C-alpha positions in Angstrom: 45.4 163.2 327.8 45.1 161.8 324.2 41.4 162.2 322.9 40.9 158.4 322.9 41.0 158.5 326.8 38.6 160.9 326.9 36.0 158.2 326.1 37.1 155.8 328.9 35.3 156.0 332.2 36.8 158.0 335.2 38.2 154.9 336.8 40.3 153.5 333.4 41.6 157.1 333.2 42.8 157.4 336.9 44.4 153.7 336.5 46.3 154.6 333.4 47.4 157.8 334.9 48.8 155.8 337.7 50.2 153.2 335.4 52.4 156.1 333.6 53.3 157.7 336.7 54.8 154.2 338.0 56.7 153.8 334.8 58.3 157.5 335.0 59.6 156.3 338.6 60.8 152.9 337.7 62.7 154.5 334.7 64.1 157.2 336.8 65.1 154.9 339.8 66.9 152.7 336.8 69.0 155.3 335.8 70.2 156.0 339.3 71.4 152.5 339.9 74.8 151.8 339.5 76.5 150.2 336.3 77.4 146.8 337.0 81.2 146.2 335.9 82.4 142.8 334.7 79.0 141.2 334.9 77.6 138.2 332.8 76.4 139.6 329.2 72.7 138.2 328.6 69.3 137.3 330.7 70.0 136.6 334.4 70.4 132.8 335.0 68.5 132.9 338.2 65.7 134.4 336.6 65.5 132.7 333.2 67.2 129.5 334.4 69.9 129.7 331.7 72.8 128.2 333.3 75.2 127.5 330.6 77.6 130.3 328.6 78.6 128.9 325.2 77.5 125.4 326.2 80.0 125.2 329.3 77.9 125.1 332.6 78.4 127.8 334.6 77.7 129.0 338.4 78.3 132.1 340.8 
């Protein structure tokens, strides 16, 4: 734990430790997922609403 975290209340220190643990678990899970082959480059259109690629409308 860094020195600036020692000044925080115990609840805040606990919350930061839990967040760090969640980050580590998410990174480990992301490494376990298989790599997508032949997938679309760029942001997911379902998430970001980008339904075109190079000016052409696309659909799955």
